[in-house]
C-alpha positions, 0 to 999 in steps of 0.5 A: 500500500502506498503511504498516501493511502495510509494518510487518510481519515475523518474530516471535521472541517464543518465543525468549529475551531481547529479540527485538523488531524495528522493526515491533513497536515502531512507533507510527502513532497518537498524537502524538510528544513531546520526545525521541521518534524520528519517521520520515517520507517524501517520496514525490517524483519531480518533482525527479529528472525535472526534473534529467533523472534516472531516475524511481523515487525516489517509491517509496523511502519505502515500500521503505525501511520494508519493509526496516526492519520486520524489523531488531532494535530495538537501543536504540530502544524505540519510534518513530513513523511520521508517514507521507508527504508526496507530490508529485502530478505536477510540483507540486514547490514545493507538495509542498516547502512541505507537507514544510517545514510537517510538518518544522517541526511535528514539530521544534517538539514536540522530536522527533528526525526522519529523513526518507526521500526522494524525490530530493535536492529533499527537502533544500530542503523539509527545510531550510525546515522546519528554518529555520522551527523554528530561526530563527523568533524571529530567533535560533537559532544557527549551522547546518552542513549536512553532505552526503554526495553525489557531486554538489554539487547547486548548480545555479542553474537555476530552477525547482528540481530535485534538482540545485538544493537547496543553491544554493536553501538558500544563496541563501535563507540569504544573503537572510535573513542566516542563519549557514548553512555547507555542506560536501559529502563524496564529490564525484565529479570526473566528476560535476560540471562545472568551472562547478559547482566554480567556483560551489562555491568562490565560495560558500565550500563546503567539499568533499572528493572521493571519492578522499579519502574512502577508508578510509585517509583516515578519521581525517583525515575524522573530524577534519575533520567534528569541526571543522565540528561543533565550530564550530556549534550545529546540524547538518543531515545529508543523505545522497544514496545515490549517494555509495556505490559502484555495487556497494553502491548500484545503485538510484540515479538516477546510480550512482557508479563509485568512491564512498565505502565504506559503513564510512567513511560509517557512521563519519562518520554515527555521529560526527555522531549522537553529537555531540548537535547533529544536529537533522534527517537525511534520506536521498535518491535511493534508487531501488527501480526500479533496485535489484538484489537489494534491495542499496540498500534494505538499505543505506538501511535500515541507515543509517536504523537508525543514525539512529533509535537514541537 
């Protein structure tokens, strides 16, 4: 289906006030510039399949757009849909390189970019694009990667998969001497082996488990995230949809029995968004094939809506 067919929905122009919805302000022609908001997709299943997960994430960008289309514009007056980078078969590395190139190109214009995965292998492509944007001249400042995820995604096996992106990122950063730190919120004790915990500690990864991400701990978590943001110049926000409870987000490769409440996740995202340091955001692991009544699609659309707002 063409993206133009996805951006359609209700027209309330006969009603009072500003009744516009996202499908009425999306731009698909022309070129975004500094400060413009851009949405792009990474239609890929290869990373999840390599990680022995349930395929279907390649359908996520289209389904998310379909749900986004009918949402009100909020403070957003216009935004661009930059289309998808697609992965053909198992050609993951080539697709990630193509994604990285598009991310760099868009960020170099000064655009605000949100990427829809795909599995979490999206993060390795996105990071390479952000890296080449920030550090191309040998400078760029410090970067924090804040991941909301039930899993560390620090597997060391190669070739890469949806389970390896942050190990690839940290390995690349060490090799290049880049000031990159990684923090993961929502880790599930039953979703990560002792070996992964040990590897995370050896790498100096800051993490919080899911039981400490419940509503009663929100003020502590917000203070912790604020401290991370305050100590760096740039933030890359990445959200794995499986960090949410399975009853909220059943349409993922690995549903979470506990998870992080949606209101907690939203509060954390809004804090990062408001910091002025957010350079790139993505949402991964939404799997429409396993969704129930469009629950996950609506949650993903809601999160993207927050990220698109100026």
